[in-house]
N, C-alpha and C positions, 0 to 999 in steps of 0.2 A: 547384422545390419549396421551401417555406419551411423554413429551418433549425430544428432542434428547440430550439436554445439560442442565446444571444447571445454565446457565448464567442468569443475571438479567439485562434486557434492560430498560433503562430510557432515554427518549429523551434528546439529548444534545442541549444546548442552541445555539451552533453555527450552528446547522442544521435548526433552525427556519427561515423560509423565511422572517420574520419580524425583524430578528436580525440586529443591526446596523453595518455599515461597520467598524467602529473603533474597536468595540468589536470583530468582526470576525477576523480582522487583528491581534489583540493582541493574540487571540487564535492560529492563524496560526504561528505567531512568536514563541510561546511557543512550538508548535509541531516541528518546525524547530530546536529549541534549543535541545529538547529531542532527536530528530533523530541524531543530530550531536554529542552531548556529551555522550549520552548513547548507542551509537554504532548501532542505527537502520539503518542509512545510510551505515555505514561500513559493516553491515551484508549483505545487498543487493549487494554492490560492490564486496564483497568477492566471492559470487557465480558467478558473471559475470566475474571476473578476472580468476577464475578457469576454467570456460567454454571457455573463449576467446582463450585458447591455440589451439582450433580446428577451430577457425573462419578463413575463407579465408580473406586475407588482402585486396583483391580487391572487396569485397562484402560489401554493406551497411547492417548492422545488425539492423533490425527493432524491436522496443520494444514498447509495449503498457503499460502505467501506468494508472491503474484504480483508481479513487478517488484521484487524484493527489494533492489536497490541494494547497499549495503554490508552487508546482513543485520543491521542494528542492531536492528530490531524482533524478528526471530527470536532473536537473542542475548538480548534482554531477556525474551522469553517463556521461553526455556530456563532462564535464571537464576531467574526468578520461580517456575517450576514446580519446580525443584530445591529452592528454599527452602521451599515448602509441601508437598513430598513427593508431587508429582503427576508421573506419567510422561507425557512428550510426545515426539512425533517431528515435526519440522518440515521440510517439503520447500520449499526456498527457490529460486525460479525467476527467472532473468534471461537476457536474450538477449545482452547485451554481454560479450564475453570479458574485456576489461580490468576491467570492473566486477566480474565474478566472481572474478578474480584478487585484487582488493583485498578482496572479501568473505571469501575463504578465509583471508586473513591475520587478519581481524578475528574470525572464528569460532573459530579456533584448535582446541584439543582439546575439541570438543563433539560427540561422536558422534550426539547426538540431532538435529543439524542436517545435512541433506543438501542440498548445493548442486547445482543442475541447470541446464544451459544449454538453454533452450527458448523458443519463441515463445508469448507469452500467447494469441495468437489460434488456436493449434493444440494447446492443452493437452488438448482432448477426444480428440485422436488418440493422446495419450501415456498418459492416465490413464482408467480406467474410471469410470462414474458411481458416486457414493457412495463414492469412494476415501478421502475425508477427513471428519473430523467438522466442521471449520471451514475456510473459505477466506477469505483476507485479501488486500487490496490497499491499500498505504499509499503515498501521494504518487506514484502511478503513472498512474492513469486520466486525469489531466488532460493527459498527453502525447498522448492519442489523440483522433481525431475522434468525434463523437457515435455514429455507427453502430458503431464499434469499441468504444467504451465499453459499449454495450449487448451486443455480442457477448461481451466478456470477462465481463460480469456474468452472462449466461446460462450461460456455461461454469462460472463459479464456483458458481452455483446448482446446476448439474447434478452437479458433483463433490462437493458437500457433502451428507452423508447426513441423514436424518431424525433429529431430536433435536439436530442441530447448527445450522449457519447460516453466514451471510456477513457479513463486516465490510468496509466500504468507508470508508477513512480518507483524507481529501483536503483540498484548499484551498477556502475560500469566496472568491468573487470580490466584493470590496467595497473601499471607500476605505480602511478601516483596514488591510487586508492590503497594499494598494499602498504606503501610507506606511511600514508596518512593514518591508517588505523593502528599501526604499531606505535606511532607517536602519541595518538590520542588515548590509547589504552595502557600506557606504560605504568600508571599507578592504579589500574583497575583490578578487579578480582580475576582469578583464573578463568571463570566462566566467561566474563566479558572479553578478556583478551583472546581466548580461544574462538568464541563465536564471531568476533569482529573479523578475525583473519580468515576464517573459513567462509564467512559471508561474501567477502570480496572475491575469493576463489570461485564461489558459486554464482557470482554476478555475470553480466552479459556484455558482449561487445555490441557496438552499434549494429553491425551486420546481423548478428544473431537475434537481436531484439526485433528488428524489422522482419526478419525471416519467420520467426515464431508467430508474430502478430498476423502476418499474411497467411500463414498456414492455418491459423485459427479462424480465418475468414473475416478479419477486421478490414475495413475500408476507410478511405479518407485519412490515412495514417500520416502523422507528423511526429518527428523525433527531435527533441531538444536536449542539450546537455547543460549541466549546471555545475560550475566549479570543477570541471574535469573529472569528477568522480561519481556523478549522479546523472540520471536521465529521466525524462518524462516522455512517454509515448502516448499520444492521444489519437482517438478515432472518433470522428464526428459522424453521427448518423443523420444525414440530411434527407 
């Protein structure tokens, strides 16, 4: 069978169950830096800010973050919501226990963020359909083969209620991204250098992103690029 995409998947060292905590934490700090400085976090916040115009002020907006890593994007969402007077509850999911331990320290005293250890491929067993207003995956789906990417997207769509939607925030696979990660990681640890390079190779083209989302059954799809190396695909459920 012909592959759906031309992505090249290589196991990332930070996904290894035997990886050391210090190495994983350094990798997570690098991802936080990339999200903050290269507009990954801002891209997600931009969609939520746009959609928030229609949110009832007396309702808690429930958000699921799949593959949360260090929970930097949930923290940014919680801080933004507090600043604008909007109530949110964010369920941040990750499978790796070391990653979740680091995330707990970063989240601190934010009761609106709930950290949950769970498998992204089994979330439909844990949560009922329409459990969340919005579902989000940031810098996570590129870790998965195409069939699992579509599975997670289907689950995210199922868990998001009408009037809400899905946000997929990830890496574009192009020459700019490959060059950028090599420059950004020149002084980093071997794990960070390796994972950054293979992450871009496992990223997606615009065509592949839209095709996978459509195959997963998402509708109302919009794709935006950010600084040539990052994209957000949204699916609004009207």
